[in-house]
N, C-alpha and C positions, 0 to 999 in steps of 0.2 A: 504495498499499499505505500508505505514512503516513496519507492521508487518511480511510483504512479504519479502522485504531487510533484516529486522534483521535477520528472521531465514535464507536465503539464505547464508549472512555472516559467519554465527554460521556454518551452516554447512559445506561451504566452509574453515572454519577455523579448525573445526575437520577435515574433509578430510585431508587436507596441514600437519598438523601435525602428525595425525596417519600414514600418507604416508612414507615409507623410501626407499630413494633409494638404501641401502649399509647397511649392519646390520652391529654392533658394534662390532663383535665379534672377527675385527682386519684382519690382514693380513697373509697369508702364503709366507715363507722366504724360499728358497730352493738355496743352493750352490750345485752344479756339476765341477766336475775339471778332466783333461786328461791328458797325457803322458807316454812314453814308459818308465820310469824308475821309481822308488821311489821316491815319492814327499813331501816335508815340506810343510803345509798348516796353514795360519793364518788366523782367521776368527772373524767376530763376533758373539755370540751366542746369544740363546734367551733371557738373560737375558741383552744384549747391551754391553757384556764385550770381550776384546779381548782375544782368545783363541789362544792354538798350536797344530797341531799334528805332529808327525813326522815318515816319512817313511811309508806312506801309498801306496796304489796303486791306480790306474787311476779311478775306481769303487768307492771311497770315494764321497759319500754325505752329507749334514746336512739339515736338512730341519727340522722349528719351525715355532711358530704361535704367533702374537705378538700384542699387541695393541699398538705400540710405535710409532704412525705415524710421520714422520717427522725426526725419526731417521738416521742417516747415519751407514751404516753397509759397510763391508772389506770384501775381500777376496783376500790373496797374496798366490802364490802356486809358489815352486821354485825345480826344477827336485834338485837330489841329485847326479847327474852327467851332469848336463847341458844340456840335450838334450831338445827338444821342450815341452813344456808345453801349457794349455789351461784351462779359468776356465768360468763360468757365472753365473751371481746372476738372479731369477727368483722372482716375485713377484704375488701372486696367479695364478702362471701357466703360467705366461705370461714373456716372455724374456725381462729383465730389462736392462742388458749391458753384455758385454762379451769380453776377451783378449787372443791372441791366439801369443805364442812367440818362434822362435826357436832357441833363447838365452838362454834358462830354467826357467826364470822369469817373472811371470806376476805380476800386484798388481791394482785392479779393486774396485771402490764402488759406491755406488747408496743409493738415499734416498729414505726410507719407503714411498708410497704414502698416 
């Protein structure tokens, strides 16, 4: 009986350790923006460094994969002429946060799961 219990425990331990709910390959982060004029964008890049691009159109997106779990990413969008803007941050294809503004500026952040 003792051998059966020990064997059962070992099999259970091996099964538990070998099963993983999520791969350690990281998370995909995607930013999308929208607006009717040229836009200035501040964002966190794949190396968790703040970057700026100026005068882009509303089709601008930025996607990267990171293993930086728990890090904060940031997206700020400003319309060069003050018209309506929007922005969305996605993690692994799921919308994490979004914001719209009629005043021409949005600023959003989210923590990588």
